[in-house]
C-alpha positions as CSV (number, residue, x, y, z in Angstrom):
1,M,119.8,106.8,113.2
2,N,123.4,106.9,112.5
3,T,125.1,107.5,109.2
4,N,128.4,106.4,110.5
5,E,130.3,103.1,110.2
6,T,131.8,101.4,113.2
7,T,135.4,100.2,112.7
8,N,137.2,98.6,115.7
9,D,134.9,100.2,118.2
10,R,135.4,103.7,116.9
11,I,133.0,105.7,114.8
12,V,134.2,106.6,111.4
13,P,132.1,109.1,109.5
14,V,131.1,108.2,105.9
15,G,132.9,110.6,103.7
16,G,135.0,110.8,100.5
17,D,133.0,110.4,97.4
18,F,129.8,109.6,99.4
19,S,130.0,112.6,101.7
20,K,127.1,114.5,100.0
21,V,125.0,111.3,99.9
22,F,125.4,110.7,103.6
23,D,125.6,114.1,105.1
24,H,124.1,113.6,108.6
25,K,122.6,117.1,108.6
26,D,120.3,116.1,105.7
27,Y,119.0,113.0,107.6
28,L,118.6,114.9,110.9
29,A,116.6,117.6,109.1
30,M,114.3,114.9,107.7
31,V,113.8,113.5,111.2
32,N,113.3,116.8,112.8
33,T,110.7,118.3,110.4
34,T,107.1,117.5,110.7
35,D,106.6,118.9,107.1
36,Q,106.2,116.1,104.6
37,A,107.1,118.3,101.7
38,A,110.4,119.3,103.4
39,C,111.2,115.6,104.1
40,I,110.5,114.5,100.6
41,L,112.4,117.4,99.1
42,R,115.5,116.6,101.2
43,A,115.3,113.0,100.2
44,H,115.0,114.0,96.6
45,L,118.1,116.1,96.8
46,I,120.1,113.2,98.4
47,L,119.0,111.0,95.6
48,E,120.1,113.6,93.1
49,E,123.6,113.6,94.7
50,A,123.7,109.8,94.5
51,L,122.8,110.0,90.8
52,N,125.4,112.7,90.2
53,L,128.1,110.7,92.0
54,W,127.3,107.5,90.1
55,A,127.1,109.1,86.7
56,N,130.3,111.1,87.2
57,K,132.2,108.0,88.3
58,V,130.9,105.8,85.5
59,T,131.7,108.4,82.8
60,N,134.9,109.6,84.4
61,C,133.6,113.2,84.4
62,T,134.1,115.8,87.1
63,D,130.5,117.0,86.7
64,L,128.6,115.3,83.9
65,F,125.4,117.3,84.5
66,G,127.2,120.7,85.1
67,G,126.8,123.8,83.0
68,S,123.0,123.9,82.7
69,F,119.9,122.7,84.6
70,V,119.3,119.0,84.1
71,P,115.9,117.7,85.5
72,F,116.0,114.8,87.8
73,K,114.0,112.6,85.4
74,T,116.5,113.3,82.6
75,K,119.4,112.4,84.9
76,L,117.6,109.2,85.9
77,T,117.1,108.3,82.2
78,I,120.7,108.9,81.3
79,A,121.8,106.9,84.4
80,K,119.6,104.0,83.3
81,N,121.0,104.1,79.8
82,L,124.5,104.0,81.3
83,G,123.6,100.8,83.3
84,F,122.0,102.1,86.5
85,D,120.1,99.2,88.1
86,S,116.5,99.0,86.7
87,D,114.9,98.2,90.1
88,L,116.5,101.2,91.7
89,T,115.5,103.3,88.7
90,K,111.9,102.5,89.3
91,I,112.1,103.4,93.0
92,L,113.8,106.7,92.3
93,D,111.3,107.5,89.6
94,R,108.5,106.8,92.0
95,I,110.0,109.2,94.6
96,N,110.4,111.8,91.9
97,E,106.7,111.5,91.1
98,I,105.8,112.1,94.7
99,R,108.2,115.1,94.9
100,N,106.6,116.6,91.8
101,R,103.1,116.2,93.4
102,F,104.3,118.3,96.4
103,S,105.6,120.9,93.9
104,H,102.5,121.2,91.9
105,R,99.6,120.4,94.2
106,R,99.1,122.7,97.1
107,G,98.2,120.8,100.3
108,Y,99.3,117.4,98.9
109,E,100.2,114.8,101.5
110,M,101.9,111.4,101.1
111,D,99.3,108.6,101.1
112,T,99.9,105.3,102.7
113,Q,99.4,103.3,99.4
114,S,102.3,105.2,97.7
115,I,104.6,104.6,100.7
116,E,103.7,101.0,100.9
117,S,104.4,100.6,97.2
118,I,107.9,102.1,97.6
119,K,108.5,100.1,100.7
120,D,107.6,96.8,98.9
121,K,110.0,97.7,96.1
122,V,112.8,98.5,98.6
123,N,112.2,95.2,100.4
124,A,112.3,93.4,97.1
125,I,116.0,94.4,96.7
126,T,117.5,91.4,98.6
127,E,121.1,92.6,98.7
128,P,122.8,93.0,101.0
129,K,121.3,90.1,102.8
130,S,122.2,91.4,106.3
131,L,119.8,94.3,106.1
132,L,116.4,94.2,107.7
133,R,113.1,94.7,106.0
134,C,111.7,98.3,106.3
135,E,109.0,97.1,108.7
136,E,111.7,95.6,111.1
137,F,113.9,98.7,111.1
138,S,114.0,101.1,114.0
139,A,115.7,104.5,114.2
140,F,116.9,105.9,117.5
141,I,117.6,109.6,118.0
142,S,119.1,110.9,121.1
143,G,119.9,114.4,122.3
144,R,119.2,117.0,125.0
145,D,115.9,118.9,125.4
146,S,115.7,122.6,126.2
147,A,116.2,121.8,129.9
148,G,119.4,119.8,129.2
149,Q,117.8,116.4,129.9
150,V,118.9,113.5,127.7
151,K,116.0,112.3,125.6
152,E,115.8,109.4,123.2
153,I,113.1,108.8,120.6
154,A,112.5,105.6,118.8
155,Y,110.9,105.6,115.3
156,T,109.4,102.4,113.9
157,Y,107.7,101.8,110.6
158,K,104.7,100.1,112.3
159,E,104.0,103.0,114.7
160,G,105.1,105.9,112.5
161,D,103.0,108.3,110.5
162,N,103.4,108.5,106.8
163,R,106.4,110.8,107.1
164,V,108.2,108.4,109.4
165,K,107.3,105.4,107.3
166,F,108.8,107.2,104.3
167,L,111.9,108.2,106.2
168,I,112.6,104.7,107.4
169,T,112.0,103.3,103.9
170,F,114.3,106.0,102.5
171,V,117.1,105.1,104.9
172,M,116.9,101.5,103.9
173,L,116.8,102.5,100.2
174,M,120.0,104.6,100.7
175,L,121.8,101.7,102.4
176,K,120.9,99.3,99.5
177,L,121.6,102.0,96.9
178,S,125.0,102.8,98.3
179,W,125.9,99.1,98.6
180,W,124.9,98.6,94.9
181,M,126.9,101.6,93.8
182,Q,130.0,100.3,95.6
183,K,129.6,96.8,94.0
184,D,129.1,98.4,90.6
185,F,132.1,100.6,90.9
186,Q,134.2,97.5,91.9
187,R,132.8,95.5,89.0
188,R,133.8,98.3,86.6
189,G,137.2,98.8,88.2
190,I,136.4,102.4,89.3
191,R,138.2,103.7,92.4
192,F,136.1,105.4,95.1
193,I,136.3,106.5,98.7
194,I,133.5,106.0,101.1
195,I,135.3,106.5,104.4
196,S,137.5,109.6,104.6
197,G,141.2,108.6,104.4
198,I,140.6,105.0,103.3
199,D,140.7,104.0,99.6
200,S,138.6,101.2,98.1
């Protein structure tokens, strides 16, 4: 999995306004953990950063939710009232429900039905057209093992456990969510930066 964009055969990291949404350390942590709760919590934090970014840009505030604790559900409701996409709202709300189950039910584990439901909702978002369906997406991770040997692991939706299925679905969600945010910013005439040093 790579959270970078390729431009003229060189890798350009996603940064600027989207740097907290696409911090590669978050995604690698989700890949490297076997703990479902840690994976969903990290995903939830990324989604919260995306909501913060969108709401701040739309309202022209430095930190709309700053100054006191604002629950995720409240942020999502405010974002929806400000024009956040209704289909994306439903997906984020569903992930929030799963995150809350992990917080309040000891030993809770993601069930296949919940993941399939989120996956179907992500697949139903048809833009951008160039993106694969979750079931067709593969993530490749490479690195060196403790002996210094290069290893590569491929993750697929079909062969993955529930954590991997959620992770792949989440990556596709973030690609579609960030695309929608950029289009919405452009429609509203809001300036943003997604690649460090390059204005949109």
